[in-house]
Structure formats: structure tokens, C-alpha cells
N, C-alpha and C positions, 0 to 999 in steps of 0.2 A: 538612248533616251527617247521615249515616245512622248513627245510634247502633247499631242492631241489626247492621248490616253490620260496623261497626268492632269491636263487641264480639265477634262471631263470629270475625273475623279475628285478634284478639288471642288468643282462647282456642285457635284452631287453631295459631297460631304457638308458643304455650307448649307445647301438646301435641306439636308436631313437635320442639321443642327437648328436651323430656323423652324422647321416643322415641329421639332421636339419642344422648342420654346414658344410655340404657337405664334410665330411671326411669319411674315412673308419674305421669301428669299430676295425679292426685289428691293427690300428695305436695307439690304446689306451689300455694300460695295466691296468687291474683291480686288485688292491691290496686289499685282504681281511684283514682288521685289526682285529686281533683276541684277543685283550687285555681283552675283556669281557667274553671270553669262555675258557674252558679247552682244553687240547691237544686232547682229544677224539673228541670233536666237530670240532676242526680245521682239524683233520684227515678226518672227514666225508666230509668237504668242499673240501679238496684236492681230495678225491675219486669221488666227483661230477664234477671234472674237473677244479677246481680253481688252477692256477699255481703259483700265487704270494701271499705270506703270509707276513704280516707286524706286527711288534710289536714296542711299544714305550718305553719299559723298558727292561733293560739288563736281569734281572732275568727271566722275562716272555719269552723273546726271547730264552734264553738258555733252558728253559723248553720245549718249542715247538720244538726247533731244535733237542734236544735229542730224543724226541718222534717221530719225523717225518723225521729224517735224511736219512732214506732209501727211502723216497718218492721223486718224481720228483718235487721239489719245488725251486722257486727263492725266496731268503730270503731278506727282507727289514727291516732295522732298521730305524724307522721314527721319533723317539723322541730324545730329548736332551741327549747327551752322555757326562758323566763326564770323564775327562782325566784319572783319576785313574782306570776307568773300561774299557778303550780302549783295553788293553791287553787281557781281558777276552772274547771279543766278535768279534773284528774287522775282524779276519781271517775266520769267519764263515759267514760273511755278503756278499751278492751279490751287494746290493745297500745301501748306507748310505745317508739318506735324510736330515740330520740336521747339516751340517758343518757350524758352526756359529762363528768360531774364528780361527786366525792364530795359536794360541797355541794348539788348538785341532788338526789342520792340522799337526803340527809338531809331535804331539804324535802319530797320525796315521802313519805318515811316519816312525817313530821309531819302531813301533810295527808290521806293516804289513809285511807279507811274500809274498804278491803278490799285483798287482794293484787293488785298491779299487775304485769302481765307486761311486762318491760322487755328491750330489747336494749341491750347496751353498744355505743356507737358507737366504732369504732376507725379511726384515720387511717392506714391501711396505706400509702397513697401518699405521705404526708409533706407534702402540700400545706399551705402556711401559711394558705390561705383556708378550709380545712376544719376543722370542730370534731372532737372525739373524742380518745380516749386514744391515746397512742403505744403500739403493741403491746408494747414492751419494759417498760412500766409496769403492764400489766394484772395480772400475777401479784401484784404488791405491793399492789394495792388490794382484792383479793378478800376478805381477812380483814376489812377494814373494812366492805365491802359485806355480808358475811355477817351482820353484826349487825343489819341492817335487815330485819325479818321481814315488812314490807309490800311488799317487792320480790321478785319471782321473776325471776331473770336467765335468760331462755329462750334467749338466743343472742347473736350479734354482728351489728351492722349496719355496712356501709361503703359509700362512694361512690367511684367511679373518676373520674379527671380527664375532663373533657368531650372532650379531644382525645387520649385514650389510644388507642394502636394495639391491634389484636387481641392481639398478643403481650403488651403491657403489661396489658391487661384480664385475660387468662388468668392472669398472674402475681399480680396484685392479688387476684383472687377465690380463687385457689389458696392464697395465703398466709393469707387470712382463714379459709378452711375448715380449713387445717392448725392454725391457732391455736385455732379452736373445738373441734376434736377433742382437742387437748391439754388444754384447760381442762375439757372434759367428763370426761376420764379422772381428774380430781382428785376427782370425786364429792363436791362441796361441797353442803351442804344449801341448798335453794332456788335452786340454780344448775344446772339440767339441761343447759344449753348444747346443746339439740337442734336449734336453728333458726338459719338465716342469712337476714337481710334484705339482699339485694343484687340489683342488676339493675333497670334502668329501660328505657324504651321503646327506647333506642338500643343497649343492651348485655345485655338479659336472657337471650338464648340462651347467651352465654358464662358468665353467672352460674349459670344452671341446670346447665350442664355441670360446674360446680365446686361443686354441692351446695346452691345457694340453695333455700330453702323458702318464702320470701315475695318476690315481685317487685312493684315499685312502678311502675305504668304510668299515665302521664297522657296525653301527646299522642297516642298511638296510638288512644286511645278517642275522641278529639274532632277528628280530622282531617276536613277537608272532602272 
């Protein structure tokens, strides 16, 4: 595995997707999802210039955080978070990408000692296996979320089905961006809705073409 070569390839592909969408590469943050590798490999990536590290499990997050806490890293928790584990991790997180219930929001409010940047997870595709708010219910929960002053709702996160066609990907990502723009126009305190967390190794070009500002890339960094 040539990490430097892989890292350069990922960054070049993101830049190419941004150019095609008439956007600046600097507007898109590349999160290296390191769940498949150990802390030593993650550290090598950071030393190569990767600034954003993401994990989807609390135990893996804590392992990486302890190993790399002296590095200049922006930390992302991107997976489902059980309420009983909030206290263990939330104050180490820079961005939490999977806020999927009001009960979880209340637990974060209870445990956080500073404002946590959160993405609302929305289930645009309607897959039963996916977590997240139904897009039709988002408006109705914003008033309750606004009461939680330890949460800043920076945007929306979604995941597309693994077998989605290009046409389906385009529609899912477009719907997510349209929803984000509509929510942003409501100008709710602590809810800027400036960002979109969508796009992974297989589909990030389509996500970028539809306004994604954070792409979550794992396998492309670590291919042999």
C-alpha cells in the first residue's frame, strides 16, 4: 500500500470533481475514514497532510484520538452513536455527522461542555436499513432542536444506497442539497445549515457536483 500515492490520487480526484462542478477544491473537506487501519497508518496519513480524520465507532475513535491527540487533526465521528456512549466521546469530537434523533440531541446537550458541530442525518433514499430523519419530519423537529444551545446544526448528512445508479445518486444528493438550502433560509439560531456531508469513495464526484462540502473517503486511501 502506497499511502502517499493513494492520498495524492484522492486529492487529485476531488479537485477534478470540484473543477467539473465549477467549484474550488478548498471548499471541500476530505475526511479520511480510518476504520480499516490502525493508529500508525492513520498517523502516516496525517503526516502526509491529511487534516480530517473520521471514525464510525466510539472505541476506534478513542484509540485514534489517544494516539494522535498531539497532532493537528480535526476529528469527525461519522457513525451511529448510542446515547449511553455520548459521555465517553462527545467532548473530543469536532464534528458529529449522525444526529438522528431528538433523544440523542438531548443527551449531547446534557453531556457537552462546549458547542458541538452536528449534521442532521437524513434518510433521503428511504432505506429501512438506514438511520436518520425522514426529510418530511425535519421541519417539525427544528423548534425542539433550537432549545439545545450546545448543538450547532451545521448541515445535513446522507448516505446513498450502495447499488444506486448515477441517476439515483444525482437525485438523492440533489434532494439533500435542496432541503439544506430551504432550511438555511429559515435563519434559525445555531442552525446555519451551510454544509453537506455526503459522498464516499464510490460516489463523491456526484456528491461534489451537488454541493457536498465534506466527503468521507475510506477505501480509496488504503487500496493496495
